[in-house]
ZASEGU-249474 format. One record per residue: residue in one letter; x, y, z of N, C-alpha, C in turn. Coordinates in Angstrom, 3 decimals. Layout:
BEGIN
- type|n.east|n.north|n.up|ca.east|ca.north|ca.up|c.east|c.north|c.up
- A|X|Y|Z|X|Y|Z|X|Y|Z
...
This chain:
BEGIN
- type|n.east|n.north|n.up|ca.east|ca.north|ca.up|c.east|c.north|c.up
- M|96.957|104.035|112.178|96.638|102.672|112.560|97.930|101.918|112.881
- N|97.901|101.131|113.933|99.071|100.394|114.378|99.225|99.106|113.566
- P|100.407|98.862|112.988|100.623|97.641|112.203|100.787|96.398|113.072
- L|100.817|96.553|114.402|100.964|95.427|115.317|99.677|95.228|116.102
- D|99.314|93.961|116.303|98.154|93.602|117.115|98.585|92.543|118.115
- A|98.090|92.650|119.332|98.377|91.630|120.340|97.556|90.381|120.035
- T|98.161|89.229|120.223|97.460|87.950|120.117|97.584|87.255|121.468
- R|96.963|86.121|121.582|96.956|85.372|122.840|98.368|85.011|123.290
- D|99.263|84.707|122.343|100.612|84.256|122.707|101.735|85.102|122.095
- G|101.402|86.309|121.603|102.435|87.149|120.995|101.839|88.331|120.263
- V|102.336|88.576|119.043|101.841|89.687|118.227|101.673|89.249|116.771
- R|100.822|89.988|116.077|100.652|89.826|114.631|101.091|91.147|114.013
- I|101.910|91.053|112.966|102.465|92.255|112.345|102.079|92.294|110.872
- Q|101.535|93.430|110.433|101.238|93.669|109.020|102.469|94.346|108.425
- L|103.005|93.804|107.345|104.259|94.300|106.784|104.118|94.693|105.322
- H|104.895|95.682|104.937|105.093|96.024|103.525|106.589|95.832|103.292
- I|106.938|94.967|102.348|108.322|94.568|102.125|108.895|95.242|100.885
- Q|110.126|95.716|101.018|110.871|96.245|99.880|112.114|95.369|99.706
- P|112.088|94.439|98.759|113.260|93.576|98.540|114.359|94.309|97.777
- R|115.529|93.701|97.741|116.709|94.227|97.035|117.115|95.621|97.523
- A|117.022|95.845|98.822|117.453|97.122|99.402|118.952|97.066|99.676
- T|119.511|98.193|100.019|120.935|98.259|100.331|121.264|97.477|101.591
- R|120.350|97.532|102.579|120.535|96.776|103.820|119.164|96.400|104.374
- T|119.156|95.426|105.256|117.916|94.992|105.898|117.665|95.875|107.107
- E|116.460|96.496|107.134|116.137|97.422|108.220|114.654|97.719|108.266
- V|114.196|98.211|109.415|112.843|98.729|109.554|112.876|100.150|109.016
- A|111.913|100.489|108.161|111.907|101.803|107.518|110.649|102.596|107.868
- G|110.129|102.410|109.076|108.950|103.159|109.496|107.663|102.471|109.099
- T|106.632|103.275|108.881|105.342|102.716|108.499|105.019|103.089|107.056
- F|104.134|102.286|106.471|103.676|102.497|105.107|102.189|102.204|105.130
- G|101.374|103.258|105.232|99.941|103.060|105.408|99.687|102.399|106.751
- D|99.004|101.252|106.734|98.714|100.526|107.971|99.707|99.387|108.212
- C|100.864|99.441|107.541|101.873|98.383|107.649|103.197|98.923|108.177
- L|103.991|98.010|108.709|105.367|98.302|109.055|106.194|98.046|107.811
- K|106.973|99.029|107.379|107.789|98.856|106.180|109.150|98.288|106.564
- V|109.526|97.196|105.905|110.821|96.565|106.140|111.540|96.454|104.805
- R|112.759|96.965|104.784|113.611|96.819|103.606|114.458|95.572|103.800
- L|114.524|94.730|102.773|115.300|93.499|102.834|116.384|93.512|101.777
- K|117.571|93.135|102.153|118.684|93.082|101.218|118.496|91.954|100.204
- S|117.836|90.890|100.601|117.651|89.713|99.741|116.691|89.998|98.587
- P|116.901|89.325|97.453|115.952|89.432|96.341|114.764|88.509|96.588
- P|113.631|88.776|95.943|112.446|87.930|96.125|112.501|86.690|95.229
- V|113.553|85.896|95.371|113.757|84.720|94.523|113.904|83.484|95.404
- D|113.182|82.431|95.075|113.273|81.141|95.771|113.114|81.261|97.284
- G|112.281|82.177|97.755|112.016|82.315|99.181|113.111|83.012|99.970
- A|114.112|83.567|99.293|115.234|84.217|99.993|114.765|85.411|100.814
- A|113.873|86.214|100.283|113.393|87.391|101.011|112.569|86.969|102.229
- N|111.740|85.945|102.096|110.955|85.466|103.234|111.873|84.927|104.332
- A|112.896|84.184|103.958|113.843|83.650|104.938|114.587|84.784|105.635
- E|114.987|85.800|104.879|115.677|86.958|105.457|114.744|87.711|106.406
- L|113.473|87.832|106.046|112.494|88.503|106.898|112.342|87.771|108.227
- V|112.191|86.465|108.185|112.041|85.671|109.409|113.292|85.803|110.279
- R|114.461|85.695|109.672|115.715|85.825|110.410|115.812|87.200|111.079
- F|115.525|88.244|110.306|115.624|89.615|110.807|114.656|89.861|111.960
- L|113.389|89.471|111.798|112.398|89.707|112.845|112.730|88.917|114.111
- A|113.177|87.676|113.960|113.539|86.866|115.126|114.678|87.529|115.896
- E|115.684|87.981|115.170|116.830|88.636|115.808|116.415|89.942|116.480
- R|115.655|90.737|115.773|115.250|92.055|116.281|114.318|91.948|117.484
- L|113.450|90.920|117.477|112.475|90.766|118.560|112.971|89.862|119.683
- G|114.145|89.252|119.506|114.717|88.421|120.557|114.012|87.109|120.774
- V|113.527|86.503|119.689|112.872|85.197|119.771|113.565|84.234|118.798
- A|113.246|82.959|118.921|113.790|81.963|117.995|113.091|82.077|116.645
- R|113.770|81.639|115.600|113.173|81.693|114.255|111.875|80.895|114.167
- V|111.781|79.802|114.905|110.556|78.983|114.859|109.366|79.718|115.455
- D|109.612|80.787|116.218|108.533|81.584|116.799|108.018|82.666|115.859
- V|108.632|82.802|114.696|108.199|83.775|113.682|107.574|82.988|112.535
- E|106.284|83.212|112.302|105.549|82.454|111.285|104.925|83.399|110.257
- L|105.265|83.183|109.011|104.659|83.940|107.917|103.292|83.321|107.635
- V|102.223|84.058|107.924|100.876|83.483|107.802|100.132|83.932|106.552
- A|100.566|85.005|105.915|99.909|85.462|104.688|100.890|86.285|103.867
- G|100.727|86.230|102.544|101.529|87.043|101.654|102.857|86.430|101.262
- H|102.917|85.129|101.165|104.173|84.440|100.856|104.836|84.939|99.576
- S|104.055|85.352|98.592|104.659|85.776|97.325|104.420|87.248|97.003
- G|103.882|88.004|97.955|103.615|89.420|97.696|104.433|90.329|98.591
- R|104.301|91.625|98.360|104.998|92.609|99.186|104.304|92.813|100.523
- R|103.004|92.633|100.559|102.246|92.788|101.806|102.170|91.427|102.488
- K|102.653|91.364|103.716|102.734|90.105|104.435|102.163|90.259|105.837
- T|101.722|89.151|106.393|101.297|89.101|107.784|102.154|88.058|108.475
- V|102.731|88.448|109.603|103.614|87.569|110.368|103.071|87.468|111.788
- R|103.110|86.246|112.335|102.751|86.040|113.739|104.036|85.712|114.488
- V|104.249|86.396|115.608|105.447|86.185|116.418|105.003|85.773|117.817
- R|105.451|84.612|118.263|105.135|84.122|119.599|106.248|84.503|120.575
- G|105.862|84.715|121.840|106.853|84.940|122.881|107.281|86.371|123.087
- V|106.537|87.314|122.555|106.860|88.731|122.734|105.546|89.487|122.943
- T|105.564|90.487|123.828|104.356|91.269|124.073|104.270|92.412|123.058
- L|103.111|93.011|122.978|102.910|94.136|122.059|103.860|95.284|122.390
- G|103.996|95.611|123.653|104.888|96.698|124.063|106.343|96.411|123.732
- E|106.786|95.182|123.983|108.160|94.797|123.653|108.407|94.894|122.155
- A|107.454|94.399|121.365|107.600|94.430|119.905|107.659|95.865|119.392
- E|106.787|96.726|119.901|106.786|98.129|119.469|108.127|98.789|119.787
- T|108.661|98.530|120.969|109.944|99.116|121.366|111.075|98.586|120.485
- R|111.155|97.289|120.297|112.242|96.678|119.556|112.210|96.985|118.059
- L|111.010|97.317|117.559|110.886|97.657|116.136|110.886|99.173|115.905
- G|111.045|99.932|116.977|111.121|101.381|116.846|109.793|102.080|116.660
- L|108.696|101.468|117.142|107.379|102.062|116.991|106.828|102.626|118.286
- A|107.566|102.496|119.377|107.078|102.938|120.679|106.914|104.448|120.692
- T|105.792|104.887|121.245|105.535|106.319|121.399|105.460|106.633|122.871
- D|106.041|107.719|123.253|106.059|108.092|124.681|104.862|108.923|125.044
């Protein structure tokens, strides 16, 4: 199952987060989610802020275009990203299949 879905103005991404990692990176898939390792700890919103920053940079959009819509305090999160197509997101996150 693909962790990314196309929306009217961008994509929705299902994520599984691993905080306190050695570095921030995409680590493949985890079930029906995209696994992202975050260097930040899950304290005072630091991991959520790092996630938004990382996804915006990786997908080539502004931070305001990345919205955390579910899972603010859990490991499983849903993010909506405006201004990027499904194909672009898959390529930039390393999920593109030939």
